N, C-alpha and C positions, 0 to 999 in steps of 0.2 A: 461612392464606389465600394466602400467596405460593406461587406455583407454580416449582420448581426445574427447569429444562431441562438435559439433560446431553450433547447430541450435536450435531454440525453437519456439514452436508455442503454443498459448493459444487459447483453444477451447471455445470462447463465443461469441455467437451470440447477446445477449443483451448489453455486453460490447462494441462490434463495433458500435451498434446503438448509444449509449451514446456517444462514442468517435465522431462519425459523427457529432452528435448534437453540441457537444463542438466546435469541428473545424468550424462547419457552424456558429455559433454565434460569436465565438472569430475572424473570420475573417473580420468581420465589413462589414456594408451595404449589408448584404446577402439578396437575393430574397428568398422570401420564400411563401408557399401556405396558404393563409387566412383560407381555408377550414379546416386546422389542428388546428386553435385556439378552445380552449374549456374553459367553465367556469367550475371552481371548487367550489362546493359550500362550502364545508368544509372550504376552505381558504378564499373564496370571492375574488378569483383573476383569471385572465385569463391566461391560459397556451398554449404552443405550443407543439405538439407531437401526433403521431398516436394512442397513449393509454396512460393511467394514469401512468403507471411504468416508461416511458421515457418522461413523461411531463416536461417541463422546463417553470417556471414564466416568463411572457412576461414583458418588461418595455417600456417605451416610450423615446423619445430622450433625455429627461431630467432625465432618468434613474430611474424614478417613477415606482413602480410596477401599471400594468394596471387592474383597477377595474371597476365597473360598472360606476362610477363617472367620469372617464376620457377615457372610451373606445371609445367613438365616437371621441374624438379628437384624440386618437391613430389611429384609422381607417382612419382618414382625413391625418394624417402624412403619412400613408403608401401609399394612393392615390397620393398625391404630390410627393413621392419619387420612384414611380413606384413599390410599393410592396418590396421597399429595407429596410431592418430593420436597425434602426439607434444606438440603444442601445449598449453601451459597457459593461456593467455590468451584462448581462444575465448570463453568465457561469463563475464561479470563476475559475482562472487561479492558481492552487495549486500544479501543478505536480513538480515543482522545490522544492528542500529541503533548508530551509534558517535559519540561526541561530535565526532570529526574530520569527519564528515560536513558539519556546518554550519561548521567553520573553513575547509575547503577551499572551500567554496561562497562563504565571504565572501572568500577570496584571489582566486576567480575573479571575483567582482562588482568588486572593486577593480581588477583587471587590466583588464576590460572598461571600467570608468570612466576609468581611465587612458589608454587607447586612445583613446577618443572626446573626451577632453580635450587628445589630442596630447602626452601626457607619456610618450614612448616609452622614455625612459631608465630608467622605474620598471618597467617589465613584467618584466624579467629576474629582478629580485629577487623580485617577488611570485610568479612562475610557479615559480622555483626552491624557494620554500617550500612552494608547492602540492604540487609532485613530491616534496619531502621528505616531507610529511604523508601522501601517497597517492601512491607510485611508479606505480601502475596507471593513473594518469590519462592517462599518454601512450599507452595502448592503448585508452581507453573515453571520451576527450573530445578537444577540438580545441585543447588547451592549447599544443602545439607550433605550431600555425598562428598563435596569438596571438604567441609568440614570434617567429616568422618574420616576421610583419607588422611588428612593432616594429622588429626588425633591417634590414628592406628600408626603412622610414621614415627609419632614421637612417643610411642610405647604406652599411651594411655588407652588400654583396652576398653575398659568399661566407658569411658566417654566416646571412643569410637563407636562401640554397639548403640549407645544412646542416639548419636547422630545419624548412623546409618538406619536405625529404626525409624526415626522422623523422616528421613528420606523413602523409605519404603511405604510407610503410612500414607504420605502426603503428596509426594512429588509425581506429577503425570508426565513430565517430559524434561529434556535437557535444557533448552533456551525458551525462556519466557518471551511472548512477542513483544515485550517493551525492550528487549535487546533488538533495536530496530536493524534490518538488513540482515539478520540471520535466520528468518523463517525458512525451513526446509534444509538448513546445514546438517541437521542430525536426520538424514533420509531415512523414512520408515522407523524413526525412533530407535535405530540399530545400536547406537552408542548407548543411548539411556537403558535399554532393554539389558545390555551387558553390565552396566552398573548396578542396576536393579538385582541381577543374578548374583553380583559380586558380594553385595551388601547383604543379601539373605544368608549367602554362604558363610561370610564372616560371622554373622549374628548367631548362626547355629553352631559355631564352633569350627568350622573348616578354615583352611588355609588358601584361599582363592588366589589365582595367578593374576597380577597386576596387567592391566591391557595399556599398552603403551598411546593407544588412541582415546584414552579416557579424557585427556586434556589437551586437545589440540590449540594452537595458537588462536587468539581470539583477538579481534579488532573491533573497538567501539565505533559504530557507524551514525552518521545523522540519517533521519528521515527526510525524504524528499516526496514532494508532490508530483504525481504523474503528469507528463508533458509540459512541466515547468521549463522555462527557459534553460536550455543547456542540457536537459534531461529526457529520457524516453519514459517507457511505462515502468511504474514501481510495482514489481508483483505483489507487495503487501497491499496495495490497494484494491486488489481484486482476488477472485478465488486462486486457490494454490495452482500452479502450472499454467495460469493464464497466458497465451502468447498474442491475442487479438481481442479487441473490443469494437461492438457496433455501435453506432449512434444515429437516431433518427432526429434530424434537426428541422427547424422551422426558422425563417428569417425573412430579409428583404433581398429584392434584387437590384439591379442598376438603377431603377426608377422608384425605390422604395415601394415597390408592390410585394404583397405577401408571397414567400416562396417555401418551399418544402422540399427536402431532400434526405440523403443518407451518406453518412461517412462511415469509414472502416479504417481501422488502424491495425497493422500485423507486425509483430516483431519477427524478422526474418532470421537475424543472426545476432552475434554480440554487437555489431557496428551498424548493421543495415536494417531499416524498417520500411514499411511501404504504406500509404496513406491515400487510397483512391476515394473520390467523392463525386456527388451527383446532387444538383439543385435545380427545381423548375418552379416558375411563377406562372407558365402558360405563356408570358411575354418573352421571358429569356430562359434558356435552357443552358446549363453549365456542366460540363464534366471536368475534372481536375485529378491531378495526380502528383504526389511529393514523395521523395525519397530521402527521409530523414536519416543522416549519417552521424553517429555519435563518434566523434573525434577523440575524446577522452573523458574518462571519468575516475576520480580518485578512489582508492580503495575503500575510504571511509565515507564516501560519497559527499565531501565538502566541496569539491569542484567538478564543474563539467562544462565541455563544449560540444556543440551540435551545429551542423550545417545541412540545410534542407534545399536542394533544388527542386523546383515545382513547375508545372504546366497546366495552364488553364485555357480550354476551348469553349466558346461561348457562341449559341447561336440566337440572335437578337431578332424577334419578330416585331416587337413594338418598344418605343422609347418614350417616356413622358418627359418633357422638358418645359419648364416655366407653364405647367398646366396645359401643355399642347402635346397630345399623342400623337406620334409620328409611326406610320408602318414602315417597316424595312425588313430586309432579309439578311441583315448583316451577319457575318462570321468573323469572330475576332480570336486569334491565337496568342495569347500572352504566356511568357514564361520569366522565370527569375530565380532568386535564392534567398533564403533566409538564414541568418547567422544568428546563433544566440549562446549565452553563457549563463551559468549559474553558481554562486559561491555562497556557502554557509559560514558566516563567522561566528555562531553562537547557535546552540540547539534551538530549533523552531524558528529562528531568524535568519534570513537569506536575502541576497541581493540578486535580482534578475535583469537582464539586458539583453535586447533582440533589435535587429533590423532587417526590414524585409524590401528587397529591390524588385521592381517590376520593370519588364522591357517596355512596356507601354505606361509612362508616368506623365506628369504635368509638363516635363521638358521634352518629351518624345510621345506625343499623342498618337492615336490610331484613327483613321478616316475612314468612316463607312461611307463607300463610293456612292450608293445609290440615294443618300440623303445629304451628302456632304457634311455629316456629323463627325466631331471629334469626341473620341471616348478614351478614358485612361484609368489607372489604378493610382492610389497614392503611395508613394514610398514611405515608410514609416518607422521610427525608431520607440523604443519603449525601455525606460529604466526605472525598476520599481522595487520596493522592499515588500517581501512576503513574510507574513506570520502565520505560522501553521498551527491549527486548532483542533482539526480531525484528521484521519486518513482521507486524503485527496481533497480538503477543504481548507483555505486559507483566506486570511485578509490580505489586501493587496493596496498600497499606495504608491505612487511615483508619477513620472513625467512621460506623456505618452503624445508624439508629435508635437511637443512643444507646450500641451497642456496639462494642468495638474489634475489627476484622477485619483479617485479611492473607492474600493469596494471590495468585492469577493473574488476569489478563483477557486474553481472545482474541476481539477483534471482537464485543462485544456478551455473550459467555460469561463468567462469572465463576464460579471456583471458590476459595472462602476458608473461613478458620476463624474461628468467632466465639468469641473467647476469654472473654466474659462468659457466654455460655450454654454453652460447651463443646460446640460442635456445628459440623458442616460447613454451609457455605452454597453451594447451587448455584442459580445463577440465569442467565436469559438475558433481554435487556432490549434489544431492537433500536431501540426509540424513545427 
């Protein structure tokens, strides 16, 4: 009765554009079109891209950001290298999930707390540990600004200027993507832009006014895979501001015949989502609807609970039982609920548990009147460990309906092997 689905497609043109630019810059020595270089007045930086939404700050061969002061030398570099881009730090490579992500976020949180408590002499030790664990933090976070501000408050003017200059030269944003769960916190880079203006003013000999919003409270968070038990969509798995995803799926119907269809998942509010779906094999047509309800999610994403009422309506033209095909015009309306929970007890490693109950199950079957055939769904529990490798992709092992299984999990899509039944398990379960 279970329906395995085998393929997923996310419909996002903007995401494809950003992925193209990421691959373009990460490939190294890429040739690009100088006509797509634009100057961002607010950031006072040169960027590359067809429009401001997808623009990426440019760096020279020393990985310094390109500004008015070094733009001419940057264009000379391009000409000497046949317009082949040389920088290796333009796009942050943060798709792999690492234990160090949570550690550096913790060090950053401690640094911010120390600044707000005016314990300035502790900052350098904390930020040095952060940079040791993740050297690229200087390019993709404002850790150098924290350093500079602490030195300024300690009265070390020259050291403050040096650290502020590093911030202005290299930092392209307030929060690195490796601070999981904080993408978009500095909306439009507003705070980072003010920090940049403050640092440049101080370097030039001014007396800039401190902004109390420079150092908001910061909570280290766990990364979670989208649609994992207990959780909904993780915005970091998709394009920024994504509220919905579309999946074209293939699978099997009640008689194990090839079936194809579509699933849609949309985030309606902080607590409620919706998941309509349609599948058809020609023999069986099925329409379904689920309403995932997020009951609780911890601020640091360590614990989450979700409950999902659902409804399935099936129109059955044919059923194959013991190699005998029976024609029927049966209609079946099934409903039930799925409850699930997820708990991270370490970065990358979590426990997920779920139980799905169907109105028509082995104990309460549905009778197709015209053929006197009993049909039902299996109620099922799943208790598994998940080990995150990449955004949206995890290893999985555990107990499913009493059987030991192990495999991979990708944003609701499971491919695993059932060692008790000696067979593959293909499932997609978005709710």
